C-alpha positions as CSV (number, residue, x, y, z in Angstrom):
1,M,-0.4,0.0,-0.2
2,L,3.0,2.6,0.4
3,E,4.7,1.8,-2.9
4,K,4.8,5.1,-3.8
5,F,6.7,6.2,-1.1
6,R,8.7,3.6,-0.5
7,S,11.0,4.8,-3.8
8,D,12.2,7.8,-1.9
9,R,13.1,7.2,1.9
10,V,12.5,11.2,2.9
11,N,9.2,10.6,1.6
12,L,8.8,7.4,3.5
13,V,9.9,9.4,6.8
14,L,7.6,12.3,6.0
15,F,4.6,10.1,5.6
16,F,5.0,8.3,8.6
17,S,6.3,11.7,10.8
18,I,2.5,12.9,9.6
19,C,0.9,10.6,10.9
20,V,2.5,10.5,14.5
21,A,2.0,14.2,14.5
22,G,-1.7,14.0,13.4
23,F,-2.2,10.9,16.2
24,L,-0.5,13.6,19.2
25,M,-2.5,16.6,17.8
26,R,-5.4,14.9,18.2
27,L,-4.4,13.4,21.8
28,A,-3.3,17.1,22.9
29,C,-6.7,18.3,21.6
30,T,-8.8,15.6,23.6
31,T,-12.1,16.7,25.1
32,G,-13.4,13.6,25.9
33,L,-17.3,13.2,26.7
34,I,-19.4,16.2,25.9
35,G,-22.7,15.2,27.4
36,S,-24.8,16.0,23.9
37,D,-25.2,13.8,20.9
38,D,-22.1,11.1,22.3
39,L,-24.4,10.4,25.3
40,A,-27.3,9.0,23.1
41,Y,-24.8,6.8,21.0
42,A,-22.7,5.6,24.1
43,H,-26.1,4.4,25.2
44,F,-27.4,2.1,21.8
45,A,-23.6,0.7,22.2
46,R,-24.1,-0.3,25.9
47,L,-27.1,-2.0,25.1
48,I,-26.0,-3.7,21.8
49,A,-22.9,-4.7,24.1
50,G,-25.4,-6.2,26.6
51,F,-27.2,-8.1,23.6
52,Q,-30.7,-5.9,25.0
53,Y,-30.9,-3.6,21.6
54,V,-34.4,-3.1,20.2
55,P,-34.7,-0.5,17.7
56,E,-36.2,3.1,18.2
57,S,-37.4,6.1,16.3
58,I,-34.7,8.4,17.4
59,H,-32.0,8.7,14.6
60,Y,-29.1,7.6,17.2
61,A,-30.1,4.6,17.3
62,L,-29.7,3.5,13.8
63,R,-26.6,4.7,12.8
64,F,-24.8,0.8,13.7
65,G,-21.9,1.6,11.4
66,L,-20.9,3.6,14.8
67,T,-22.5,2.1,17.7
68,I,-22.0,-1.8,16.1
69,P,-17.9,-1.3,16.7
70,Q,-18.6,1.7,20.3
71,A,-20.6,-2.3,21.4
72,V,-17.6,-4.5,20.8
73,I,-15.1,-1.9,22.3
74,Y,-17.7,-1.7,25.3
75,R,-17.8,-5.6,25.7
76,L,-14.3,-6.0,25.2
77,L,-12.6,-3.0,27.4
78,G,-15.6,-2.0,29.3
79,V,-17.2,1.1,29.5
80,H,-15.1,3.6,30.7
81,E,-14.7,7.7,28.9
82,W,-11.8,6.8,27.3
83,T,-13.3,3.8,25.6
84,T,-16.0,6.4,24.6
85,F,-13.8,8.3,22.6
86,V,-10.8,5.7,21.7
87,L,-13.3,4.8,18.4
88,P,-13.5,8.2,16.7
89,L,-9.6,8.7,18.3
90,L,-8.3,5.9,15.9
91,A,-10.4,6.3,13.0
92,S,-9.5,9.9,12.5
93,A,-6.1,9.5,13.0
94,A,-6.1,6.9,10.6
95,S,-7.8,9.0,8.6
96,V,-4.9,11.2,7.6
97,P,-2.2,7.6,6.5
98,L,-5.6,6.5,4.4
99,L,-5.9,10.1,2.8
100,M,-2.0,10.4,2.0
101,I,-2.3,6.6,0.1
102,V,-4.9,7.6,-1.8
103,G,-3.7,11.1,-2.7
104,A,-0.9,9.6,-3.9
105,R,-2.2,7.1,-6.3
106,L,-4.6,9.8,-7.3
107,V,-2.0,13.0,-7.7
108,G,1.5,11.6,-6.6
109,P,2.9,11.3,-3.4
110,R,4.3,15.3,-2.4
111,A,0.5,16.0,-3.1
112,A,-0.5,13.2,-1.0
113,L,2.0,14.2,1.9
114,L,0.5,18.1,1.8
115,A,-2.9,16.8,2.0
116,G,-1.9,15.1,4.9
117,V,-0.7,17.8,6.8
118,L,-3.2,19.7,6.1
119,L,-5.8,17.0,7.2
120,A,-3.6,16.2,10.3
121,S,-4.0,19.6,11.9
122,F,-7.7,20.4,10.9
123,T,-9.0,22.2,13.8
124,V,-12.3,20.7,12.8
125,S,-10.9,17.1,12.6
126,L,-8.7,17.5,16.0
127,R,-11.7,19.0,17.7
128,Y,-14.2,15.8,16.7
129,A,-11.6,12.7,16.8
130,T,-12.1,12.1,21.1
131,I,-15.9,13.1,20.9
132,L,-18.3,9.8,20.1
133,V,-19.9,11.6,17.1
134,P,-20.5,9.8,13.8
135,E,-18.4,12.0,10.8
136,P,-14.8,10.4,12.2
137,V,-16.1,7.3,11.5
138,T,-17.5,8.0,8.4
139,G,-14.5,9.9,7.5
140,F,-12.1,6.9,7.6
141,Y,-15.0,4.2,6.0
142,I,-15.3,6.8,3.2
143,L,-11.4,6.8,2.8
144,L,-10.5,2.6,2.9
145,A,-13.7,3.0,0.3
146,L,-12.0,5.3,-2.1
147,L,-9.0,2.9,-1.5
148,L,-10.3,-0.3,-2.7
149,Y,-12.3,1.8,-5.4
150,L,-8.6,3.1,-6.7
151,E,-7.4,-0.6,-6.4
152,S,-9.6,-2.3,-8.3
153,D,-8.6,-0.3,-11.3
154,S,-5.3,-2.3,-11.4
155,R,-6.0,-5.8,-10.2
156,R,-9.4,-7.9,-8.7
157,P,-11.6,-5.4,-10.0
158,L,-14.9,-6.7,-9.7
159,L,-13.8,-7.9,-5.7
160,L,-12.5,-4.5,-4.6
161,A,-15.2,-3.1,-6.2
162,L,-18.1,-5.0,-4.2
163,S,-15.8,-4.3,-1.3
164,A,-15.6,-0.9,-1.7
165,G,-19.2,-0.8,-1.9
166,L,-20.1,-2.7,1.4
167,I,-18.0,-0.4,3.2
168,L,-19.4,3.1,1.5
169,G,-23.0,1.3,2.6
170,L,-21.4,1.3,6.4
171,A,-20.5,4.7,5.7
172,Y,-24.1,5.1,5.1
173,L,-25.0,3.6,7.8
174,T,-22.6,5.3,10.8
175,K,-24.0,9.0,8.7
176,E,-26.5,9.1,6.7
177,S,-25.2,11.9,4.1
178,A,-22.2,9.3,3.2
179,A,-24.6,8.0,0.5
180,F,-23.9,11.0,-1.4
181,V,-20.3,10.2,-1.2
182,G,-21.1,6.7,-2.9
183,L,-23.0,8.5,-5.3
184,A,-20.2,10.9,-6.4
185,V,-17.8,7.7,-6.6
186,F,-20.5,5.6,-8.9
187,L,-20.5,8.8,-10.9
188,D,-17.0,8.6,-11.6
189,A,-17.2,5.0,-12.5
190,V,-20.3,5.8,-15.0
191,L,-18.2,8.5,-16.5
192,R,-15.0,6.3,-16.6
193,R,-17.3,4.0,-18.7
194,K,-16.3,1.6,-15.8
195,W,-19.2,-0.2,-16.2
196,S,-18.5,-3.5,-14.0
197,A,-16.7,-1.4,-11.2
198,A,-20.4,0.8,-11.2
199,C,-22.2,-2.5,-10.6
200,C,-20.5,-4.3,-8.3
201,M,-19.9,-1.2,-5.9
202,A,-24.3,-0.3,-6.2
203,G,-24.0,-3.8,-5.4
204,G,-22.1,-3.9,-2.3
205,A,-24.1,-0.5,-1.1
206,L,-27.6,-1.9,-1.7
207,A,-26.8,-4.9,0.0
208,I,-26.2,-3.3,3.1
209,V,-28.9,-1.1,2.8
210,A,-31.1,-4.7,1.7
211,I,-29.7,-6.3,5.2
212,E,-30.4,-3.1,7.0
213,H,-34.5,-3.1,6.1
214,A,-34.9,-6.8,6.3
215,Y,-33.6,-6.4,10.3
216,Y,-35.8,-3.8,10.7
217,L,-38.5,-6.2,9.3
218,A,-37.8,-9.0,11.5
219,A,-37.5,-7.0,14.6
220,T,-40.1,-4.6,14.1
221,G,-42.7,-5.4,11.3
222,D,-41.7,-2.6,9.6
223,L,-39.7,-2.4,6.4
224,L,-39.7,1.1,6.3
225,F,-38.7,1.5,9.9
226,R,-35.4,4.0,9.2
227,M,-38.0,6.5,6.7
228,H,-40.9,6.7,10.0
229,A,-37.9,7.4,12.4
230,M,-36.4,9.9,10.3
231,K,-40.0,11.7,10.2
232,I,-40.2,11.6,13.8
233,H,-36.6,13.4,13.6
234,E,-38.0,16.1,11.0
235,Q,-40.0,17.3,14.4
236,S,-37.0,18.1,16.6
237,A,-35.6,21.4,17.9
238,M,-32.5,21.2,15.4
239,V,-34.5,20.9,12.4
240,L,-36.7,23.1,13.3
241,G,-34.5,26.0,13.9
242,A,-32.5,25.4,10.8
243,N,-35.7,26.1,8.5
244,Q,-36.7,29.2,10.3
245,N,-35.2,31.1,8.3
246,L,-34.4,29.6,4.6
247,S,-33.1,32.3,2.4
248,Y,-30.1,32.8,5.3
249,R,-29.8,28.8,5.8
250,L,-29.5,27.8,2.2
251,I,-27.4,30.9,1.2
252,K,-25.1,31.9,3.5
253,S,-24.8,29.4,6.6
254,Y,-22.2,26.9,5.2
255,P,-20.6,30.0,2.8
256,R,-19.9,32.2,6.0
257,M,-18.8,28.8,7.6
258,M,-16.9,27.7,5.4
259,L,-14.8,31.3,4.5
260,I,-14.6,33.4,7.5
261,P,-11.5,32.4,10.0
262,S,-12.9,31.4,12.8
263,R,-11.8,29.3,16.0
264,D,-14.0,26.3,14.2
265,F,-12.3,25.8,11.1
266,G,-9.0,27.8,11.4
267,V,-7.8,29.3,8.0
268,H,-8.0,25.5,5.9
269,S,-10.6,27.1,4.4
270,I,-9.2,30.7,3.3
271,F,-6.3,28.3,2.3
272,V,-8.0,26.4,0.0
273,A,-10.4,28.4,-1.6
274,I,-7.0,30.1,-3.0
275,A,-5.4,27.2,-3.5
276,L,-8.0,25.9,-5.7
277,L,-8.6,29.0,-7.9
278,S,-5.6,27.2,-9.1
279,L,-8.2,24.6,-10.8
280,L,-9.2,27.0,-13.6
281,R,-5.6,27.1,-15.3
282,W,-4.5,23.4,-14.7
283,R,-6.0,20.0,-13.0
284,P,-4.8,17.2,-12.0
285,P,-5.2,14.4,-13.9
286,R,-7.8,12.4,-11.3
287,A,-9.5,16.1,-10.4
288,Q,-13.4,14.6,-11.3
289,L,-13.3,12.0,-9.0
290,L,-11.8,14.7,-6.3
291,L,-14.5,17.4,-7.3
292,L,-17.1,14.8,-7.2
293,W,-16.4,13.9,-3.8
294,A,-16.6,17.2,-2.5
295,T,-19.5,19.1,-5.0
296,V,-22.4,16.0,-4.7
297,P,-22.2,15.4,-0.3
298,L,-22.2,19.4,0.0
299,L,-25.1,20.3,-2.5
300,Y,-26.7,17.9,-0.6
301,L,-26.0,19.2,2.5
302,N,-26.4,22.5,2.2
303,F,-29.4,22.2,-0.3
304,G,-31.5,18.8,0.3
305,S,-34.2,17.9,2.2
306,S,-34.7,15.0,5.0
307,S,-38.0,14.5,3.2
308,L,-39.3,13.0,0.5
309,T,-42.3,14.7,0.4
310,H,-41.6,17.9,1.4
311,F,-39.2,20.0,1.7
312,T,-36.9,20.2,4.9
313,A,-33.4,21.9,4.9
314,L,-30.4,20.2,7.1
315,P,-29.1,21.3,10.0
316,V,-26.0,23.2,9.7
317,A,-22.8,22.1,11.9
318,D,-19.0,22.1,11.4
319,R,-18.7,18.6,11.7
320,Y,-21.4,17.7,8.7
321,I,-19.1,19.1,6.4
322,E,-15.6,18.0,7.7
323,F,-15.5,14.8,5.2
324,I,-15.7,16.9,2.0
325,Y,-12.9,19.0,2.8
326,V,-10.6,15.4,2.7
327,P,-11.3,15.6,-1.4
328,L,-10.4,19.1,-1.2
329,F,-6.8,18.8,0.4
330,V,-5.8,16.5,-1.9
331,L,-6.5,19.2,-4.8
332,V,-4.8,21.6,-2.7
333,G,-1.8,19.5,-2.5
334,A,-1.4,18.5,-6.0
335,V,-2.4,22.5,-7.2
336,L,0.6,23.5,-4.8
337,D,2.9,20.6,-5.4
338,H,2.6,21.8,-9.3
339,S,3.3,25.3,-8.4
340,M,6.4,24.1,-6.5
341,E,7.2,21.7,-9.5
342,R,6.9,24.7,-12.3
343,R,8.2,27.4,-9.9
344,P,10.9,25.9,-7.6
345,W,11.9,29.9,-6.1
346,S,7.6,29.3,-5.1
347,A,8.6,26.3,-2.2
348,R,10.0,28.1,0.3
349,P,6.7,31.0,0.4
350,I,4.5,28.0,-0.3
351,L,5.8,25.7,2.4
352,A,6.1,28.7,5.2
353,C,2.4,29.2,4.9
354,V,1.1,25.5,4.9
355,A,3.6,25.5,8.3
356,M,1.2,29.5,9.2
357,V,-2.3,27.2,8.2
358,V,-1.0,24.4,9.8
359,A,-0.2,26.3,13.2
360,G,-3.5,28.2,13.3
361,G,-5.4,24.7,12.8
362,L,-3.1,23.0,15.6
363,W,-3.7,26.0,18.0
364,C,-7.6,26.8,17.1
365,G,-8.1,22.9,18.1
366,Y,-6.2,23.0,21.6
367,A,-8.4,26.6,21.7
368,T,-11.5,24.8,21.7
369,R,-11.2,21.6,23.3
370,Q,-13.6,21.0,26.1
371,S,-15.6,24.1,25.2
372,G,-19.6,24.4,24.5
373,W,-21.6,21.7,24.9
374,R,-22.6,20.6,28.7
375,I,-18.8,21.0,28.8
376,N,-19.0,22.2,32.3
377,D,-21.6,19.7,33.7
378,V,-18.7,17.3,32.7
379,A,-16.4,18.8,33.8
380,I,-18.1,18.9,37.7
381,L,-19.3,15.0,37.2
382,R,-15.8,14.2,36.1
383,Q,-14.5,16.2,39.4
384,I,-16.9,14.1,41.8
385,A,-15.8,10.6,40.1
386,N,-12.1,11.4,41.2
387,N,-13.0,11.9,44.5
388,V,-15.3,9.0,44.5
389,R,-12.4,6.3,43.8
390,Q,-10.2,8.3,46.2
391,K,-12.9,8.3,48.7
392,Q,-14.0,4.8,47.6
393,I,-17.7,5.6,47.7
394,N,-20.0,3.1,46.8
395,T,-23.6,4.3,45.8
396,V,-24.8,7.5,44.6
397,R,-28.3,9.1,44.0
398,F,-29.5,11.7,41.7
399,V,-32.0,14.3,42.5
400,G,-33.4,16.7,40.3
401,D,-31.9,14.9,37.1
402,S,-34.9,15.0,35.2
403,D,-33.9,14.2,31.9
404,G,-30.8,11.2,33.4
405,R,-28.4,13.1,31.8
406,W,-25.7,13.2,34.9
407,K,-26.8,9.7,35.3
408,E,-25.5,8.3,32.3
409,E,-22.6,11.0,32.5
410,M,-21.6,9.9,35.4
411,E,-22.6,5.5,34.7
412,I,-19.2,6.3,32.3
413,L,-16.9,8.2,34.0
414,A,-17.3,6.2,37.3
415,P,-18.6,2.7,35.8
416,S,-17.9,0.9,39.3
417,L,-19.5,3.3,41.6
418,R,-23.5,1.9,41.9
419,I,-26.7,3.8,40.8
420,V,-29.3,4.4,43.1
421,S,-33.1,5.5,42.3
422,G,-36.0,6.8,44.8
423,S,-35.8,7.2,47.9
424,A,-32.8,4.0,48.3
425,E,-30.5,5.1,50.7
426,A,-26.8,6.3,49.2
427,D,-23.5,7.3,50.2
428,L,-23.7,10.3,48.0
429,A,-26.3,12.4,47.0
430,I,-25.8,14.9,43.0
431,G,-28.5,17.3,42.7
432,P,-28.3,20.7,41.0
433,D,-27.1,24.1,42.8
434,A,-28.5,27.7,42.2
435,T,-26.9,27.9,39.3
436,G,-28.1,24.3,37.5
437,L,-24.9,23.0,37.8
438,P,-24.7,19.4,39.3
439,S,-23.6,19.3,43.1
440,S,-22.9,16.9,45.6
441,V,-23.1,16.5,48.9
442,S,-21.7,12.8,51.2
443,I,-24.0,11.9,53.3
444,S,-21.8,8.9,55.1
445,G,-20.0,8.6,58.1
446,T,-20.7,11.6,60.8
447,G,-22.4,13.7,58.5
448,E,-22.7,15.9,55.1
449,K,-19.4,16.9,53.6
450,S,-19.4,18.9,49.8
451,L,-17.3,16.8,47.4
452,R,-17.3,19.4,44.9
């Protein structure tokens, strides 16, 4: 798989250095539990690990490409905070070498190394690499599928194309918008007149979808269970909020997010936009695949509907568009490499600009770690969990935890702690303080003592 890099020892050393740097940068920007979507995915993964899962009409429950691997980790290693984010961490870190291998096959090793540097330092990737959300895992599946698709050009075309389709199906089961990456790859195969590869990929992806719906039919008696669950999701506050001002949502939301420098995206977007303007004068040989890979899912995410019967705009979030940057980084790497090859004097200024972009991405990723969502609640509960272990407290009771969120967080932060319900006796009580944040009081021993 590393043939393109083995021919040059310097490139090989750079390849492994970028891989290690990408992993270390993700560790430096660790966030962990955020008390939001990750709790839902962890909940269903724990049900699967305990063989207690039944389909529920909520989209979190149907993203098996994330919850099943997470359930395997829980089953093998137990429920802890680190086992809750190790899957996205490994997937995000592994995406860096995968991108460089894919990029080397498309645009050459030097361009691929530049693309790897950009992904390794991309703020969105750094921020979500240690949070249990679908995007890091989806990105890994997509890159693995693209690698198999490219390999099918030279050997075992039918088997590898079928495997690529199966993995694209898994990507769809992780995040529904990944289906449009599959559509982009299918269009590339058709435009290149690779009819057998196109059919095999489509067959593999449809096989995953067929298995999924066969399961729904067997488990619930409803063949269209996913569609009915998504209709319920359309009534959520997030979706309804995205549809309140459609003109802004469809025209300005993502462009503003992507093009205006911020701590969420760093300056990667500006760098990408400037470099991509060079495509008007020169395009790498496989630009078609890269452009389709970025454009087709972006058009859906920006203008698409979550309903087939009426228009319902999709919610907006920085992590939703993370995987469309991957092919753009490859294109940028190709443009920069081409410029340095034609104008050797430009190498130092270009590499200096890349270094500044990388430094900006790392700073933004570090600055945004452990921020937003319900991080304050989690930080307090994490401190309480540490005190619980030190004081060897065995039982806890939650008061005023109406949605059960604190209880679920504590089950991950302190899995050995026994949580009792109602008015049962406990060594520790946790409830809201005057500001609504969790606060704890030890009620064992000779008297009450705050553990916060």
